[in-house]
N, C-alpha and C positions, 0 to 999 in steps of 0.2 A: 749451767751452760753459759759460755761466754756471751757477752753482749754482741749484737749484730754489728758487722762492719759494712761500710757502704762505699761503692766506687761508681764513677760515671764511665760508661762504656760507649765508645764511638766507633762504629764499624759499618761495613757494607759487605754484602754477600754477592757472589758471582757464580755463574754457570760457565763451564768450559767444554769444548768439544772432547768427547771421550778419547783417551789416548794421547792428548796433547800434554806438553810439558808445562811446568810452572813458569810464568813470565818473569823475566829479569827486570828489576825496577831501579837499576843503578842510574843516578842522575835525576831521578824524579823526587821532587820535594826535599832536596838536600841529601838524599840517600847516597852514600859512598860505598857501603859494603852490604852485601846480602849473604848472610851466613848459610852454610849447608843446613839441611833440614834436621831437626831434632824430633824424633818420633815419640808420640804419646798415645796411649790407648785410654779413651774416655768412655765410661759406662754410666749412663744417666737414666733414672726413672722419673717420669713426669706425673704430676698430680693436678687434678682439677675437679670440679663438680661434674656430676653426670650430664648436666646441661651445658658444660663448657663455658661457664661464666668467666673464668679467668682468661681463657683463650679469646673469647669475644671482646674482652677489654684490652687485648694485646699483652697480657701478662703471662709469664711462664714461671712455674714453681717446680723445682727439680731437686733430686738428690744425685750428686755425681761423684763417682770414684775415679781417681786418676787425674793427672795434671797437677799444676802448681797450686790450684785453688779448689781442691776437692772439698766437698761439703754440700750444705743445703743452700740453694740460690733462689732468690725471687728477683725477676727482672721486670721493671715497670717502664713503659715507653715514656720518653720525654719529647722526642721529635722523631722524624723519619730515620735519622742516623744515630740517635743518642738514646741510651737507656740507663736507668739507675738500677744498679744491682746491689741487693742486700744479701750478705753472706753470713752463714753460721757454720762452724766446723762440724765435721762428722761426730756422731756420738748418739747414744741412746738407741732406741728401736729403729732399725733401718727401714722399717715399713710403716712408720708412723710420723706424720708431719709434726715438727716441733710446735708446741703451743704458741711460742712467740711469732712464728710465721703465720699460723692460723689467724691470730689476732690481727696481724699486719694486713691481711687481705680480706678481713671480715666485711668491709664495706662493699666488696665485690661478690663474695660468696653468699652473703646475706644469711649465713648460718647453715647453708647446705653442706653436707659432708664432703670432704676432700678424699678422692679415691685415685688409685693409679690408673692412668689412661694410656700411657705409652712408654716404650723403652727404646733407647737409642744407644748404639755402640758406634763410636767414631775412632777410626784409625787416623790420627792427625800427624801431619808433617809440617812443623812450624819453622819458618824462615825469619830470623830477626833482621830487620832493616835498620842500619845505623848511619849516623852522619860522620863527618870527617873527624870529630872528637871522640867517636865511639859511643855516643849517646843513642839509645834506642829511639827511633822515630816511629816505627810501627812494626807490626808482626803480620806476615802474610802466611796463612795456613792453607794447606792442601788437605781437605777433609774427605775421607772415604767413609760413607755413612751406611749403616744398616739399621732399619727401624721396624718396630712392630707396634701396632696400635690394637687395643682391645675393643670391647663394645659388643654390639649385637652381631657384628661380623668382624673377624680378625682381618688386619691389613698388614702386609709385608711390603717393604720397599728398600731399594738400594740406590744410592746416587753418589756423585762426587761434586764437590763445590769448593770454591775458593772463598776465603774470608780475610778481609783487610781490616785490622783493628789498630787504631792509633794509640800510641803511648799516651797516658794521661797528661804528660807535659807537652805534648805536641799541639801546635796551633790547629784548631778544628778545620779551618779553611783549607788546609793541605789535603783533606780528604778528596776534594774535587780534582786535584792534580793526579792523585793516584787513580781516581776513577777514569780520567781521560787516558792515562797510560795503559790501564788494564783493558779498556775498550779497544785501543789500538792494537793490543796484543791478542785480540779475539775473544776476550771474556765479555759476557753480557750480564747486566744486572739481574739478580734473582728476583722473580715476582713474589717470593715468599719472605716475610719478615723474620722467620726463624725456621730452624730445622723441624721443630714440633709442628708448626703450621703446615709445612710441606707434607708431613706425614699424615696428619689428620684431615687436611684439606677441606672437603665440602661438609664435614661434620660440624663446622662452625658456621653459623648463619652469616650470610653475606651482608655487608653494610647497606643501609637503605640508599637508594638512588634518588637524588633530588629531581622533581618534575620540572619541566621547562616552564610551566605555568602553575605554580604551587597554589594550593588552597591556603586560607588564612591559618588553619591548624598546622599545616606543614611547617610554616615559618616559626610559629610559636613553639612547637614541639622540638624543632631543631635547636632552638635556643635553650629550652629546658634541658635537653640531653647534654648540651655542652656544659651547662652549669652543674649538672649532676656529676659529670665526669670530673669537673674541677673540684667539686666537694669531696669526691672519693680520693682523688690524688692528694688533696690537702689532708685528708684523714690519715693517710700513710705518713705524711710529713709530721703531723702532730705526734703520732705514736713514736716516731723516730727522733722527735725533738729537733726537727730541722727548722732553721731560722725562718721567720715570717709565715710559717705554716698555719698558725692559729688565725692570723689575719686573713690569709687566703681562704681558709675554711669559712670564716665568718662572712667574707664578701660573697662567696659562692652561695651560702645559705640565704643571705639577704637578697641576692639576685633571683634565686628560685622563688622565694616568697613574693617578691615584687612582681615577677612575671605571672605567677598564679593569680595575684590580685588584680593586676592591671589588665590582663587578658582573660578575665573571668567570663567575658561574653563569647570567648572562642573555645576555651577548655572550661567546661561548666564549673562555675565558682562554688556552687553548693557542694558538688562532689569533691572538690579539692580543698574546701575550707578547713577540714581537720588537719590536712597536711601542712597548710600554711600556718596554722596555729602551732604545730609541732616545730616548724622551722623557726618560729619566733622563740620558742622555748630553747632550741639549740643555740641560737644567737645569744640568748641571755646567759647560757651556761659558759659560753666561750668569752663573753665580754670581760670578766675580771682579768683573765690572762692577757688579753690584747690591750686593755686599758692600762694595765701596769707597764707593759712594754712601751707604749706610746708616751706615757707620763714620765717614766724614768729617762727615756731618751731626750724628751723635750726639756726636762728640768736640768739634765746634765749640760745641754747646750746653753741654757740660760745662765747657769752658774759660770760657764766658761767666759761669758761676757761681762761678769761682775768684777770690778777691780779687786785684786787679792786682799787689799787692806779692809775691804768691806765684807769679806767672807770670814766670819768670826767663829772661832772654835773648830773642833774636829767635825765639821759639817758633812763632808763627803763620806767619812766613815759611818756616820749616823745614817745617811741616806742609803749607803750600801747595805747596811743591816736591815733597814726598813724595807727596801725593795726586794731584798732576797726573800724575806718572809712573804711579802705580797706575791712575788713570782711563784714561789712554791705552792702557796694556797691556790692561786689561779690555775696553775698547771694541774694540780691534783683534782680540782673541780672539773676541768675540761676532760681529763682522762676518765674520771668517774662517769661522766656523761657518755663518753664514747664506748665504754664497756658495758653499759646498761641495756636492758631489754627495750626501754623506751626509744633509744636511738636506733637500735636494730629494727624496731617496728616502723620507725620513720623511714629508714632506707627502703624497707620492703614496700611501704606505701608509695614512696616516690617511684620505685621500680614499676609498681602496678599502674600508676598514673601514666607512665610513659609507654608501657606495654599495651594497655587497653584504655586509652584516654576517653573520657566522657565528653564528646564533642557536641557543641550546640549547632543549630542551623547556620549561624554566622560562621562557625569554624569550617564549614564545608564550602563556603563561598570563596570566590577568587580573592587572593590575598590583597591585591591592589585596592580593592574597594572596601573589604571588610575590616582591614586593620586601621583605617583612618580614625574610626570612632574611639577606640580605646586610647590611642595616642593623643587625640584631641581632648579626651577627658582628663588625661594625666596633665596636660598643659593647663587646662582650666583649673584643676585643683592647685597647681603651683601658683597661678595668679591669685586665687582666693586666699591662699596662705599668706602671700605677700601683702595683700590688702588688709589682712587681719593684724598686721604689725603697726598700722598707722595710729599714731597718738599714744602708743605704749612707751613706757620707760622702765628702767631698772630690770628687775628679775622677770617681770612680765614680758618685756621686750626680748630678753634673751631666750625665754621659753618659746616665744612666737617665731623668732628667727631660726631656732633649732627645727621647728616644724617646717619652715620654708626649705631648710636644707634637706630634710627628709623627702619633701615633695619634689625638690629639684633632682635628687638622686633617683627617685622613681621615674621621673620624666626622662632623665638621661638613659636609664636602663631600657625604658620603652623604645627610645630612639635606636638604641643598640640592637634590640630585638628585631625591629623592622628594617634595619639597614639594607638587607638584600632586596627590599622592595622600594624603599624611598631614600636610600642612602644619600645621594647628592642633594636632594631637595631639603633634607633635614640637617645637612652638615653644619651650616652656619648657626642654626638654632641650637643644635646639640652642643656646639662649641661654647655658645654663650651660657647655656644652662650649666655646663660643666664648670665654667668660671665662677658662677654664682655658688654652686655647690662647694667648690674648693675654698672659696673665701669664707663661706659660712661654716665650713668644717674647721678652718683655722680659728674662727671666732668661738666655736664651741670648745675648742681646745683651751682657749683662755678661760672659759667659764669653768670647765672641769679643773683646769690648772689652779685657779683661785681657791676652789673647794679643797683640793689636795693640799695646797700651801697652808690654808687655815688649819686643816687637820694636822699637818706636820708641825705647825707652830705650837698647837696645843699639846700634841704628843711629845714633841721635843722638849717643851718646857717642863713637862712632867718628869723627863729623864735628866733634867739639869742642863739641857743644851741652850746655847745662846741662839735665839730665834730671830735676831735682828735682820739677818739676810733674807729670811722668808718674807718679811715685810717689804723689803725692796723689790723682790720678784713679784709679789702681789700687786704692787703699784705699777710695775712694768706691764703686767698682764692687763690691768684695767685700762692703761693707756693704749695698749695694742688692740684691745677690743673696740675702743672708740674709733681707732684708725680703720679697722676692718669694716665697721659699720658704714663709714664714709665710702670706702671702696665698694662695698656691696651696692650702695645707692647708685653709683655710677654704672656698675655692671648691670643692674636691673634696668636702667634706662637703655643701655645698649641692647639688652635682651628684648625689650618691648619694641624697639625701633629696628632691630636687625631683620635680615632677610629670612623668610620662612614661607612655606606654601600657604596659599589663601585658606585652604580647608582647615588649617591648624587653629585659626581664630586669633 
């Protein structure tokens, strides 16, 4: 089967009064012509788990016949008006979801079986909207829909809706202009994100409503759910080899682990300790792919700054070969982790933590009072880590500064978690903590960079390469590390003197 293709879809759906005509949009967002309708008949079968895990996450998985893009489609939400659509052509068993798509949504299904849940037939009348040069700006469709949902009780429904979809090359901001014009023409925004959701309606659990006065656990669990969503979205990106997805997945796993450890007095630390340990394992498996990505990019920029006469021999070709090997090994390791049972069990464990959290007594207390202690504890650990750097030199100092960076990152994540409660009060402190973290992150890059350069020099020498240039870059990294340590000293001073609530210490 062909490899999946991917498009970004930007659209809005509208309801109109029965019997009314299709609005004319000439003059709106540069539209000069509105073509006569082209009729298409679309026949789609939708798949999900019996507990509607995909629908709950805003994802649709369907097999559609008819139209210009007939095939298997997975739609993943990006924002309110934007979705990423992954497509596979028709082929194989019409009643069996292709394995590639099953694997793509495994972080959401958690291994549950995908079954048919609904069938939709759409009689579509599509109007192409074009500018003065004849370029497509958008497509306005008048959809007449008949739907049937299975389950414990069958559900039948019929409705009509308008759909305005921007052409991929159209400026996204123009969607607002079309929205105003359609509203003036009597169309109203649909309350449903998709045709499927309209059909299955209340069979999908409603999102949790935030309480006006949340308990501490409400705040922490909201943050954990957001990070879990980020992890699963990045999972799809890694499988599709989307740029920066490994990084995003690693960040999400780190934030989850940090929140579980920092707020162990809210969501019981003993109960979640195994999950935190497995998140550490996941980060370790993703590390080689991400580290290679960062090192290659950084080294390339460093080489751009070296005078050409000091770049001796076919150095760039050697680096291209070296990093191609490293990249392939890192990606293979990451994908092996994502396809294994250990990772699936981790996702199930995270899902269970969020579905039935083990709350402490502190977790049930008002957020405003109960969340101070874990944030104060994170700040205290950061101060202790900084104090431990005093008097150290060389490799010992570099190791200690790396620990300060990790503690700063956890303190910053803690501030992000409690932002709904203490946002303004912690703003200045969080900003200073972030500055420390970023400077020490750059410092750690020089440490890793020097290790890589040493390895490249040894490896390159064995291949007959002239490694003189690597020595230049090694010296530059050493000088940059010294500069960053000075910068950190000033930033730490600002952090200690900067504004923060008295209870933070």
